[in-house]
Residue frames as a rotation matrix with the C-alpha (Angstrom) as fourth column:
MET 1
-0.469 -0.786 0.404 -7.53
-0.350 -0.254 -0.902 15.78
0.811 -0.564 -0.156 -21.26
ALA 2
-0.068 0.407 -0.911 -8.15
0.670 0.695 0.260 13.80
0.739 -0.592 -0.320 -18.08
THR 3
0.215 0.188 0.958 -9.50
-0.524 -0.806 0.275 15.59
0.824 -0.562 -0.075 -15.08
THR 4
-0.543 -0.412 -0.732 -8.35
0.424 0.617 -0.663 14.82
0.725 -0.670 -0.161 -11.60
THR 5
0.663 0.749 -0.009 -10.28
0.306 -0.259 0.916 15.14
0.684 -0.610 -0.401 -8.42
PRO 6
-0.098 -0.733 0.673 -8.46
-0.520 -0.539 -0.663 17.29
0.849 -0.415 -0.328 -5.90
LEU 7
-0.377 -0.128 -0.917 -7.51
0.588 0.732 -0.344 15.59
0.715 -0.669 -0.200 -2.67
PRO 8
0.784 0.612 -0.106 -9.21
0.440 -0.426 0.790 16.67
0.439 -0.666 -0.604 0.50
GLN 9
0.473 -0.597 0.648 -7.18
-0.533 -0.780 -0.329 19.23
0.702 -0.190 -0.687 2.42
ARG 10
0.536 -0.224 0.814 -6.55
-0.790 0.209 0.577 16.75
-0.299 -0.952 -0.065 5.23
ALA 11
0.974 -0.139 -0.177 -4.99
0.040 0.879 -0.475 14.06
0.222 0.455 0.862 2.99
PRO 12
0.155 -0.986 0.054 -1.38
-0.108 -0.072 -0.992 15.27
0.982 0.148 -0.118 3.43
ILE 13
-0.118 -0.147 0.982 -1.88
-0.953 -0.260 -0.153 15.54
0.278 -0.954 -0.110 7.19
ALA 14
0.784 0.466 0.410 -3.30
-0.559 0.818 0.138 12.01
-0.271 -0.338 0.902 7.36
LEU 15
0.807 -0.521 -0.279 -0.43
0.132 0.619 -0.774 10.65
0.576 0.587 0.569 5.26
VAL 16
-0.147 -0.876 0.460 2.20
-0.428 -0.363 -0.828 12.38
0.892 -0.318 -0.321 7.39
GLY 17
0.160 0.299 0.941 0.43
-0.987 0.021 0.161 11.17
0.029 -0.954 0.299 10.53
ILE 18
0.955 0.224 0.195 0.37
-0.237 0.970 0.045 7.52
-0.179 -0.090 0.980 9.59
ALA 19
0.518 -0.847 -0.119 3.95
0.153 0.229 -0.961 7.70
0.841 0.480 0.248 8.26
ALA 20
-0.126 -0.544 0.830 5.02
-0.758 -0.487 -0.434 9.18
0.640 -0.684 -0.351 11.60
VAL 21
0.564 0.376 0.735 3.39
-0.772 0.556 0.308 6.29
-0.293 -0.741 0.604 13.47
GLY 22
0.968 -0.229 -0.098 5.17
0.153 0.856 -0.494 3.79
0.197 0.464 0.864 11.20
ALA 23
0.181 -0.947 0.264 8.48
-0.134 -0.289 -0.948 5.60
0.974 0.136 -0.179 11.63
ALA 24
0.073 -0.090 0.993 7.97
-0.974 -0.219 0.051 5.57
0.212 -0.972 -0.104 15.41
ALA 25
0.908 0.273 0.319 7.41
-0.335 0.928 0.160 1.80
-0.253 -0.253 0.934 15.27
SER 26
0.694 -0.712 -0.110 10.66
0.274 0.402 -0.873 1.34
0.666 0.576 0.474 13.31
VAL 27
-0.075 -0.742 0.666 12.62
-0.487 -0.556 -0.674 3.52
0.870 -0.375 -0.320 15.70
ALA 28
0.403 0.295 0.866 11.10
-0.915 0.166 0.369 1.83
-0.035 -0.941 0.337 18.75
LEU 29
0.998 -0.055 0.015 12.12
0.056 0.994 -0.096 -1.61
-0.009 0.097 0.995 17.47
GLY 30
0.393 -0.912 0.120 15.61
0.230 -0.029 -0.973 -0.38
0.890 0.410 0.198 16.66
VAL 31
-0.043 -0.368 0.929 16.03
-0.785 -0.562 -0.259 1.24
0.618 -0.740 -0.265 20.07
TYR 32
0.720 0.358 0.595 14.72
-0.661 0.615 0.430 -1.86
-0.212 -0.703 0.679 21.86
ALA 33
0.924 -0.369 -0.096 16.98
0.286 0.838 -0.464 -4.14
0.252 0.401 0.881 19.83
ASN 34
0.175 -0.910 0.375 19.96
0.010 -0.379 -0.925 -1.89
0.984 0.166 -0.057 20.60
VAL 35
-0.183 -0.243 0.953 19.44
-0.856 -0.438 -0.276 -1.43
0.484 -0.865 -0.128 24.34
HIS 36
0.825 0.521 0.220 18.06
-0.565 0.739 0.366 -4.92
0.028 -0.426 0.904 25.09
GLN 37
-0.248 -0.897 0.366 20.68
-0.859 0.379 0.344 -7.34
-0.447 -0.229 -0.865 26.35
PRO 38
0.184 0.338 -0.923 20.52
-0.811 0.583 0.052 -10.18
0.556 0.739 0.381 23.78
THR 39
0.642 0.137 0.754 20.05
-0.635 0.646 0.423 -13.60
-0.430 -0.751 0.502 25.34
GLY 40
-0.394 -0.813 -0.429 22.00
-0.916 0.311 0.253 -15.46
-0.072 0.492 -0.867 22.68
ARG 41
-0.656 0.240 0.716 19.56
-0.035 0.938 -0.346 -18.36
-0.754 -0.252 -0.606 23.07
GLY 42
-0.929 0.347 -0.127 17.46
-0.093 0.113 0.989 -19.80
0.357 0.931 -0.073 20.33
ILE 43
-0.248 0.924 0.291 13.71
-0.888 -0.097 -0.449 -20.18
-0.386 -0.370 0.845 20.31
VAL 44
0.181 0.403 0.897 11.63
0.014 0.911 -0.412 -23.16
-0.983 0.087 0.159 19.25
ALA 45
-0.730 -0.604 -0.319 12.72
-0.337 -0.088 0.937 -24.35
-0.594 0.792 -0.139 15.81
PHE 46
0.183 0.937 -0.299 9.25
-0.794 -0.039 -0.606 -25.48
-0.580 0.348 0.737 14.64
GLY 47
0.826 0.171 0.537 10.52
0.028 0.939 -0.342 -28.91
-0.563 0.298 0.771 13.55
PHE 48
0.748 -0.652 -0.124 13.67
-0.312 -0.180 -0.933 -27.64
0.586 0.736 -0.338 11.86
PRO 49
0.396 -0.655 -0.644 17.07
0.700 0.669 -0.250 -28.97
0.594 -0.352 0.723 12.99
ALA 50
-0.508 -0.551 -0.662 18.01
0.832 -0.513 -0.211 -25.54
-0.223 -0.658 0.719 14.38
VAL 51
0.249 0.634 -0.732 16.76
0.447 -0.745 -0.494 -21.96
-0.859 -0.205 -0.469 14.62
LEU 52
-0.427 -0.477 -0.768 18.81
-0.366 -0.685 0.630 -20.55
-0.827 0.550 0.118 11.72
PRO 53
-0.971 0.140 0.193 17.39
0.237 0.458 0.857 -22.94
0.031 0.878 -0.478 9.08
MET 54
-0.121 0.978 -0.171 13.91
0.948 0.062 -0.313 -22.22
-0.296 -0.200 -0.934 10.46
LYS 55
0.124 0.127 -0.984 14.49
0.120 -0.986 -0.112 -18.49
-0.985 -0.104 -0.137 10.09
ALA 56
-0.801 -0.483 -0.354 15.86
-0.295 -0.197 0.935 -18.92
-0.521 0.853 0.015 6.57
TRP 57
-0.819 0.527 0.226 12.87
0.546 0.599 0.585 -21.00
0.173 0.603 -0.779 5.46
PHE 58
0.058 0.866 -0.496 10.27
0.859 -0.297 -0.417 -18.85
-0.508 -0.402 -0.762 7.25
THR 59
-0.144 -0.178 -0.973 11.73
-0.175 -0.964 0.202 -15.74
-0.974 0.200 0.108 5.62
THR 60
-0.979 -0.195 -0.058 11.71
-0.106 0.243 0.964 -17.55
-0.174 0.950 -0.258 2.28
ALA 61
-0.432 0.896 0.099 8.04
0.901 0.433 0.020 -18.46
-0.025 0.099 -0.995 2.80
ALA 62
0.194 0.479 -0.856 7.23
0.460 -0.815 -0.351 -14.83
-0.866 -0.326 -0.379 3.66
PHE 63
-0.551 -0.486 -0.678 9.12
-0.367 -0.589 0.720 -13.68
-0.749 0.646 0.147 0.55
ALA 64
-0.949 0.229 0.216 7.30
0.310 0.568 0.762 -16.19
0.052 0.790 -0.610 -1.70
LEU 65
-0.046 0.974 -0.222 3.96
0.967 -0.013 -0.256 -15.11
-0.253 -0.226 -0.941 -0.24
GLY 66
-0.030 -0.063 -0.998 5.05
0.086 -0.995 0.060 -11.51
-0.996 -0.084 0.036 -0.81
VAL 67
-0.943 -0.285 -0.171 5.64
-0.163 -0.054 0.985 -12.29
-0.290 0.957 0.005 -4.50
ALA 68
-0.591 0.792 0.153 2.15
0.780 0.514 0.356 -13.81
0.204 0.330 -0.922 -4.66
GLN 69
0.110 0.627 -0.771 0.77
0.720 -0.585 -0.373 -10.71
-0.685 -0.514 -0.516 -2.96
VAL 70
-0.506 -0.351 -0.788 2.38
-0.251 -0.814 0.523 -8.40
-0.825 0.463 0.324 -5.50
VAL 71
-0.988 0.148 0.055 0.96
0.107 0.376 0.920 -10.52
0.115 0.915 -0.387 -8.34
SER 72
-0.281 0.948 -0.148 -2.52
0.960 0.279 -0.034 -10.62
0.009 -0.151 -0.988 -6.78
ALA 73
-0.007 0.240 -0.971 -2.47
0.350 -0.909 -0.228 -6.84
-0.937 -0.342 -0.078 -6.20
MET 74
-0.796 -0.332 -0.506 -1.43
-0.334 -0.456 0.825 -6.24
-0.505 0.825 0.253 -9.81
TRP 75
-0.833 0.539 0.126 -4.22
0.484 0.598 0.639 -8.56
0.269 0.593 -0.759 -10.98
MET 76
-0.092 0.829 -0.551 -6.80
0.891 -0.179 -0.418 -6.81
-0.446 -0.530 -0.722 -8.77
TRP 77
0.118 0.068 -0.991 -5.86
0.014 -0.998 -0.067 -3.45
-0.993 -0.006 -0.119 -10.24
GLY 78
0.893 0.379 0.244 -5.76
0.204 0.143 -0.968 -4.68
-0.402 0.914 0.050 -13.85
ARG 79
0.484 -0.795 -0.366 -2.00
-0.805 -0.568 0.170 -4.40
-0.343 0.212 -0.915 -14.23
LEU 80
-0.394 -0.570 0.721 -1.38
-0.145 0.813 0.564 -7.92
-0.908 0.118 -0.403 -15.54
PRO 81
-0.184 0.327 -0.927 -1.80
-0.954 -0.288 0.087 -7.83
-0.238 0.900 0.365 -19.32
GLY 82
-0.516 0.017 -0.856 -3.52
-0.570 0.740 0.358 -10.81
0.640 0.672 -0.372 -20.86
LEU 83
-0.955 0.143 -0.260 -5.15
0.279 0.733 -0.621 -12.10
0.102 -0.665 -0.740 -17.69
GLY 84
-0.218 0.931 0.292 -8.33
0.260 -0.233 0.937 -10.09
0.941 0.280 -0.191 -17.91
SER 85
0.219 0.417 0.882 -10.38
-0.700 -0.563 0.440 -9.23
0.679 -0.714 0.168 -14.87
ALA 86
-0.845 -0.521 0.121 -9.41
-0.424 0.516 -0.744 -10.75
0.325 -0.680 -0.657 -11.55
PRO 87
-0.299 0.759 -0.578 -11.81
0.466 0.645 0.605 -13.28
0.832 -0.089 -0.547 -10.06
SER 88
0.465 0.624 0.628 -14.08
-0.196 -0.619 0.761 -12.06
0.863 -0.477 -0.166 -7.28
GLY 89
0.949 -0.048 -0.313 -12.11
0.304 0.410 0.860 -13.85
0.087 -0.911 0.403 -4.55
ILE 90
0.211 -0.958 0.192 -8.75
0.621 -0.021 -0.784 -12.30
0.755 0.285 0.591 -5.38
ALA 91
0.087 -0.154 0.984 -9.09
-0.503 -0.860 -0.090 -9.56
0.860 -0.487 -0.152 -2.75
THR 92
0.860 0.244 0.448 -9.71
-0.511 0.422 0.749 -12.17
-0.006 -0.873 0.488 -0.05
ALA 93
0.773 -0.631 -0.054 -6.79
0.605 0.761 -0.233 -14.25
0.189 0.148 0.971 -1.30
HIS 94
0.121 -0.731 0.672 -4.61
0.176 -0.650 -0.739 -11.13
0.977 0.208 0.050 -1.30
ARG 95
0.378 0.087 0.922 -5.44
-0.789 -0.490 0.370 -10.42
0.484 -0.867 -0.116 2.35
TRP 96
0.967 0.013 0.256 -4.78
-0.158 0.814 0.559 -14.02
-0.201 -0.581 0.789 3.41
LEU 97
0.543 -0.834 0.100 -1.47
0.619 0.317 -0.718 -14.12
0.567 0.452 0.689 1.53
GLY 98
0.014 -0.512 0.859 -0.41
-0.267 -0.830 -0.490 -10.97
0.964 -0.223 -0.148 3.38
THR 99
0.647 0.290 0.705 -1.58
-0.746 0.049 0.664 -12.34
0.158 -0.956 0.248 6.73
LEU 100
0.951 -0.310 0.013 0.35
0.305 0.941 0.145 -15.57
-0.057 -0.134 0.989 6.23
ALA 101
0.273 -0.892 0.361 3.46
0.446 -0.215 -0.869 -13.70
0.853 0.398 0.339 5.09
PHE 102
0.138 -0.162 0.977 3.29
-0.658 -0.752 -0.031 -11.49
0.740 -0.639 -0.211 8.18
LEU 103
0.872 0.244 0.423 2.80
-0.485 0.536 0.691 -14.51
-0.058 -0.808 0.586 10.47
PHE 104
0.744 -0.662 -0.091 5.91
0.583 0.709 -0.396 -16.16
0.327 0.241 0.914 9.01
THR 105
0.063 -0.770 0.635 7.94
0.063 -0.632 -0.772 -13.07
0.996 0.088 0.009 9.92
LEU 106
0.666 0.317 0.675 6.94
-0.535 -0.428 0.729 -13.01
0.520 -0.846 -0.115 13.59
PRO 107
0.928 -0.373 -0.030 9.07
0.286 0.655 0.699 -15.90
-0.241 -0.657 0.714 14.96
VAL 108
0.246 -0.864 0.439 11.99
0.850 -0.025 -0.525 -14.66
0.465 0.503 0.729 12.87
ALA 109
0.115 -0.148 0.982 11.71
-0.108 -0.985 -0.136 -11.10
0.987 -0.090 -0.130 14.20
TYR 110
0.914 0.258 0.313 11.18
-0.331 0.030 0.943 -12.32
0.234 -0.966 0.113 17.75
HIS 111
0.701 -0.708 -0.087 14.39
0.698 0.654 0.291 -14.35
-0.149 -0.265 0.953 17.63
CYS 112
0.032 -0.714 0.700 16.32
0.676 -0.501 -0.541 -11.50
0.737 0.490 0.466 16.03
LEU 113
0.276 0.145 0.950 15.18
-0.363 -0.900 0.242 -8.99
0.890 -0.412 -0.195 18.64
TRP 114
0.907 0.229 0.353 15.25
-0.404 0.241 0.882 -11.23
0.117 -0.943 0.311 21.71
ALA 115
0.804 -0.575 0.151 18.28
0.470 0.771 0.431 -13.41
-0.364 -0.276 0.890 21.07
LEU 116
0.089 -0.826 0.557 20.49
0.987 -0.004 -0.164 -11.28
0.138 0.564 0.814 18.83
GLY 117
0.287 0.077 -0.955 19.57
0.442 -0.895 0.061 -7.61
-0.850 -0.439 -0.291 19.22
PHE 118
0.988 0.006 -0.154 20.63
-0.119 -0.604 -0.788 -4.86
-0.098 0.797 -0.596 16.85
ARG 119
0.342 -0.911 0.231 23.99
0.536 0.391 0.748 -5.73
-0.772 -0.131 0.622 15.33
ASP 120
0.919 -0.138 -0.370 26.47
-0.361 -0.674 -0.645 -3.86
-0.160 0.726 -0.669 13.18
THR 121
0.389 -0.808 0.442 29.31
0.081 0.508 0.857 -6.38
-0.918 -0.298 0.263 12.88
ASP 122
-0.756 -0.574 0.317 29.52
0.415 -0.045 0.909 -5.92
-0.507 0.818 0.272 9.10
ALA 123
-0.835 0.402 -0.376 27.60
-0.537 -0.746 0.393 -4.20
-0.123 0.530 0.839 6.28
ARG 124
-0.559 0.653 -0.511 25.28
-0.023 0.604 0.797 -7.16
0.829 0.457 -0.322 5.65
VAL 125
-0.414 0.380 -0.827 24.31
0.877 0.411 -0.250 -7.51
0.245 -0.829 -0.503 9.31
LEU 126
-0.778 0.117 -0.617 23.85
0.188 -0.894 -0.407 -3.78
-0.599 -0.433 0.674 9.78
THR 127
-0.794 0.505 -0.339 21.72
-0.547 -0.350 0.761 -3.57
0.265 0.789 0.554 6.63
HIS 128
-0.451 0.622 -0.639 19.67
0.347 0.783 0.517 -6.54
0.822 0.011 -0.569 7.83
SER 129
-0.574 0.204 -0.793 19.15
0.795 -0.093 -0.600 -5.00
-0.196 -0.975 -0.109 11.27
ILE 130
-0.823 0.259 -0.505 17.99
-0.258 -0.963 -0.075 -1.72
-0.506 0.069 0.860 9.78
LEU 131
-0.690 0.576 -0.438 15.72
-0.456 0.124 0.881 -3.40
0.562 0.808 0.177 7.22
GLY 132
-0.574 0.478 -0.665 14.14
0.658 0.752 -0.028 -5.54
0.487 -0.453 -0.746 9.94
CYS 133
-0.585 0.335 -0.738 13.11
0.500 -0.567 -0.654 -2.45
-0.638 -0.752 0.164 11.86
VAL 134
-0.780 0.267 -0.566 11.98
-0.539 -0.746 0.391 -0.63
-0.318 0.610 0.726 8.73
PHE 135
-0.824 0.477 -0.305 9.87
0.125 0.678 0.724 -3.62
0.552 0.558 -0.619 7.63
TYR 136
-0.363 0.724 -0.587 7.60
0.931 0.295 -0.213 -3.38
0.019 -0.624 -0.781 10.64
GLY 137
-0.551 0.144 -0.822 7.40
0.132 -0.958 -0.256 0.40
-0.824 -0.250 0.508 10.37
VAL 138
-0.842 0.256 -0.474 6.26
-0.533 -0.267 0.803 0.18
0.079 0.929 0.362 6.76
PHE 139
-0.690 0.614 -0.384 3.86
0.503 0.788 0.354 -2.61
0.520 0.051 -0.852 7.73
VAL 140
-0.393 0.532 -0.750 2.29
0.732 -0.312 -0.605 -0.42
-0.556 -0.787 -0.267 10.44
THR 141
-0.674 0.098 -0.732 2.03
-0.337 -0.923 0.187 2.46
-0.657 0.372 0.655 7.97
LYS 142
-0.862 0.350 -0.366 0.36
-0.269 0.297 0.916 0.26
0.430 0.888 -0.162 5.35
MET 143
-0.560 0.687 -0.464 -2.12
0.788 0.614 -0.043 -1.20
0.255 -0.390 -0.885 7.82
LEU 144
-0.376 0.404 -0.834 -3.10
0.423 -0.725 -0.543 2.28
-0.824 -0.557 0.102 8.98
ALA 145
-0.796 0.034 -0.604 -3.39
-0.491 -0.618 0.613 3.48
-0.353 0.785 0.509 5.37
LEU 146
-0.858 0.502 -0.107 -5.82
0.340 0.713 0.613 0.65
0.384 0.490 -0.783 4.64
ARG 147
-0.241 0.790 -0.564 -8.25
0.953 0.084 -0.289 2.20
-0.181 -0.607 -0.774 7.10
SER 148
-0.336 0.071 -0.939 -8.12
0.117 -0.986 -0.116 5.74
-0.934 -0.149 0.323 5.73
SER 149
0.289 0.512 0.809 -10.25
0.902 0.139 -0.409 6.94
-0.322 0.848 -0.421 2.84
ARG 150
0.894 0.084 -0.439 -8.55
0.047 -0.994 -0.095 10.36
-0.445 0.064 -0.893 2.77
LEU 151
-0.007 -1.000 -0.010 -5.26
-0.032 -0.009 0.999 9.31
-0.999 0.007 -0.032 1.21
PRO 152
-0.072 -0.097 -0.993 -4.10
-0.954 -0.284 0.097 9.61
-0.291 0.954 -0.072 -2.40
ALA 153
0.843 0.519 -0.138 -4.99
-0.533 0.778 -0.332 6.59
-0.065 0.354 0.933 -4.54
ALA 154
0.408 -0.768 -0.494 -1.31
-0.289 0.405 -0.867 5.72
0.866 0.497 -0.057 -5.04
THR 155
0.115 -0.401 0.909 -0.66
-0.981 -0.191 0.040 5.40
0.158 -0.896 -0.415 -1.30
LEU 156
0.625 0.191 0.756 -1.45
-0.475 0.862 0.175 1.69
-0.619 -0.469 0.630 -0.94
PRO 157
0.943 -0.330 0.046 0.43
0.247 0.598 -0.763 0.56
0.225 0.730 0.645 -4.06
VAL 158
0.287 -0.881 0.375 3.47
-0.445 -0.469 -0.763 2.61
0.848 0.051 -0.527 -3.01
LEU 159
0.108 -0.220 0.970 3.39
-0.987 0.089 0.130 1.25
-0.115 -0.971 -0.207 0.54
GLY 160
0.861 0.232 0.453 2.82
-0.198 0.973 -0.121 -2.30
-0.469 0.015 0.883 -0.70
GLY 161
0.783 -0.622 -0.006 5.75
0.134 0.179 -0.975 -1.94
0.608 0.762 0.224 -3.08
ALA 162
0.090 -0.754 0.651 7.92
-0.769 -0.468 -0.435 -0.50
0.632 -0.462 -0.622 -0.32
LEU 163
0.427 0.134 0.894 6.97
-0.788 0.540 0.295 -3.34
-0.443 -0.831 0.336 2.01
PHE 164
0.972 -0.068 0.225 7.87
0.164 0.882 -0.442 -5.91
-0.168 0.467 0.868 -0.64
ALA 165
0.534 -0.829 0.168 11.14
-0.160 -0.294 -0.942 -4.11
0.830 0.476 -0.290 -1.44
VAL 166
0.048 -0.505 0.862 12.15
-0.979 -0.196 -0.061 -4.17
0.199 -0.840 -0.504 2.23
LEU 167
0.667 0.248 0.703 11.13
-0.444 0.890 0.108 -7.84
-0.599 -0.384 0.703 2.52
THR 168
0.923 -0.384 -0.038 13.26
0.147 0.441 -0.885 -8.56
0.357 0.811 0.464 -0.54
GLY 169
0.180 -0.886 0.427 16.23
-0.583 -0.446 -0.680 -6.85
0.792 -0.126 -0.597 1.10
LEU 170
0.218 -0.037 0.975 15.65
-0.927 0.306 0.219 -8.88
-0.306 -0.951 0.032 4.26
TRP 171
0.933 0.163 0.321 15.54
-0.074 0.960 -0.270 -12.10
-0.352 0.228 0.908 2.26
PHE 172
0.694 -0.720 -0.009 18.77
0.019 0.030 -0.999 -11.24
0.719 0.694 0.034 0.43
THR 173
-0.072 -0.778 0.625 20.60
-0.708 -0.401 -0.582 -10.32
0.703 -0.484 -0.521 3.65
SER 174
-0.066 0.074 0.995 19.41
-0.896 0.434 -0.092 -13.39
-0.438 -0.898 0.038 5.56
SER 175
0.630 0.430 0.647 17.96
-0.217 0.897 -0.385 -16.39
-0.746 0.102 0.658 3.76
LEU 176
0.936 -0.322 -0.144 19.92
-0.094 0.165 -0.982 -16.12
0.340 0.932 0.124 0.54
TRP 177
0.110 -0.930 0.349 23.09
-0.878 -0.256 -0.404 -15.45
0.466 -0.262 -0.845 2.53
PHE 178
0.086 -0.014 0.996 22.33
-0.766 0.639 0.075 -18.48
-0.637 -0.769 0.045 4.75
PHE 179
0.866 0.322 0.383 21.63
-0.033 0.800 -0.599 -20.80
-0.499 0.506 0.704 1.80
GLN 180
0.754 -0.639 -0.149 24.79
-0.308 -0.145 -0.940 -19.66
0.580 0.755 -0.306 0.00
ASN 181
-0.082 -0.869 0.487 26.97
-0.886 -0.161 -0.436 -20.20
0.457 -0.468 -0.757 3.06
PHE 182
-0.494 -0.059 0.868 25.40
-0.695 0.627 -0.353 -23.28
-0.523 -0.777 -0.350 4.64
GLY 183
-0.978 0.208 -0.024 23.57
0.142 0.740 0.657 -24.99
0.155 0.639 -0.754 1.80
VAL 184
-0.333 0.937 0.101 19.85
-0.775 -0.333 0.536 -25.53
0.536 0.101 0.838 1.52
PRO 185
-0.998 -0.054 0.043 18.96
-0.069 0.784 -0.616 -27.67
0.000 -0.618 -0.786 4.53
GLY 186
-0.279 0.947 -0.157 15.53
-0.074 0.142 0.987 -29.20
0.957 0.287 0.031 4.82
PHE 187
0.521 0.612 0.595 13.52
-0.664 -0.148 0.733 -30.19
0.536 -0.777 0.329 7.81
């Protein structure tokens, strides 16, 4: 029978604390997006023909990097059968994949918040608006959890999975929708 090490008494408090900070970040973004008067203007398109294709491709890049992050995390933790031990640089690669994915989301989120605001014109748009706010809240929670040694071992995998699930929902309600309705434009 396996024995488990009891968690320190402060672990639940730490977990609730960082989750509260993440939730506050989500709510703050949602409130800002709702009360901010959207400009309706685009931002720089980074070489794309317009802002919407840029957002679709940047979100797709973030999603693809998110898939690679999930795979690298599974490899680091020995959850990919048949691949054996992960190479020594996989943790560094995992961090860089996450950093790049996050950087791809920033221009997208900036345009959504600044130019469009929080919208609820239909179920897809409302879902996308909510998921956008939740994404950054979960991101904040995960980043804070990385710095705490008092949390349950499952905290990071659960937060990483939640972050990827929210990113997947964002991709489905934005990029996939865009590609299905407007085709797959290039640069």
